[in-house]
N, C-alpha and C positions, 0 to 999 in steps of 0.2 A: 504494500500500500504506500502510495506517495504521500509525502508530507503536504500539509495544507499551506498555501500562500494566500493570505487575505489581502484585500485592497479596501481602503476606506477613504472617504472624503468627509470633511467636516462642515461643508456648506449647509447652512440652516440648522446646525446642531449647537446646543449649549455644551460647554466644556464637560459638565458632569454626565450628560447623556452620552457624549462621545467616549469618555473614559469607561463608563459602565458597559458600553457596547464591546469595547476591547476586552475588558475583564471577562465578560460573559462568554466571549468566543475563545478565551484561553490564550490570547495573544501575549507573547513573552518579549517581543521586540517590535518597535515601530521603526520602519525605515522611511524616513522623510525624504521624498523625492521632489520637493519643491525647489525650483531654482532660487527663489527668494523665500526664506523661511521666516518671514514676517507676516503679520496679519493684523488687520484692524479689528478682528473678532477677538474679544477678551479670552485669554487662555491658549491661543493657538500660535503665538510667536515662539520661536525656537527655544529660548531660555526658559520661559514660563512653562511651555509644554513639556520640555525635558524634565523639569522639576516635578511636575504633576505626575508624569509617568513613573519616574523613579520612586516617588512616594508609594506607588502601587506595585512596585516590583517589576516594572516593565522597562526594558532597555530602550534607549533612544539612539538612533544613528542617522545623521543627516548626510545625504549624498547629493550635494548640489549639482554635480555634472549630469545627474539623471533627471534633472528638471527640464521643463520646456523653456526654450528661449522666448524672449518677449514677443516676437512675431507669432509664435505658436500659441502663446497664451491669448493673444488678441484674436487669433482665428477661432480658438475654442470659445471665447466669450461671445463671439458672433455666430456660433453654431456651425462654423465651417470645419467640420471634423476631418474631412479628407485633406484639407490644407494643413491643419494642425498635425495630422499624421505624417505628411510629407516633410514638414519642417522638423518634427521630432525624429524622424528617421535620420535626417542629417545630423542631428545632435548625437544620436546613438552611435554614429559612425566615427565620432571623434575619439582620440586616444584617451582623453580624460574620462569620457563616458564608458569606454571599454574597461578601464581600470576600476571605475566605480561599479560597473556591472558585476565584475568578479567579486568585489566586496559584498555586494547585495546577495549574490548567489551563495557565498560562504555564510553570510549572516543568516540567511533564510534556511540554510541547511542545518545550522546549529540549533536554532530556536524557532518556535512557531512565530512567524513574523507577518506584519501587515505593511504594505506599501501605502504611504500616506500622501495625499494631495488635498486640494480644496474641493474640487468638483463633487457634487452629490451623485451625479449620474456617471457611473464608471464607463459607460459606453462612449461618452464624449470626452473622456479624460486620457491623458497620456499614460496614466498608471496601468491602464488595460493593455496598451501597446507594450509597455515595459514587461508586464507579466507574461504576455505572449512570447516575447523574446527570451525571457528567463526559462520558460518551460521548453523552449527549443533546446536548451542546454542541459537542463536537469528536470527530472520528473517532479512536478508539483501538481496538486489539485488546487485550482484557483477558486476562491470564494469571495465575492464582494459583500462587504458589510453595509 
C-alpha cells in the first residue's frame, strides 16, 4: 500500500478549522509550496503557521522553489488553469525546483505529509500538478483535504 500524500488549501478557512483538518487526517508534516509564504489571512504567514503546527506536533517545511511564479498565480486567480499549468511546468523545470522536489519526495516518504497552498479548489491549484509529478517518481495515494 502506498503512503498517502495530502494536499490542502487554506482559502476560506479559519486557522483552527485548518489545523483541526490536518490533525484529523493524521498529517505529520506540512510542506508549504507557496512561492510567497505570507498571507493577509491571520495565522497563515510562515512564522505564525510554523509555530501553530509545531505546537500540535506537526513539522513544517517551506519549499519556495515549488511555488508558482507571479504570472502563474495571476493566471490561477483569473481561472486560466491551462496557462497556470504551462507557467508552473516551466518553474518545475528549473534546477532549484528539481532540488526542492527531491526534498519534498524525501519528506513525504518519511512522514504523512500535506502539500500546502492557498487555493481551496485543488483542481485549479499548482499543488495538484506538483502531486502529479511526485507520484510519477514515487508511489503515493493523493488525497485532497
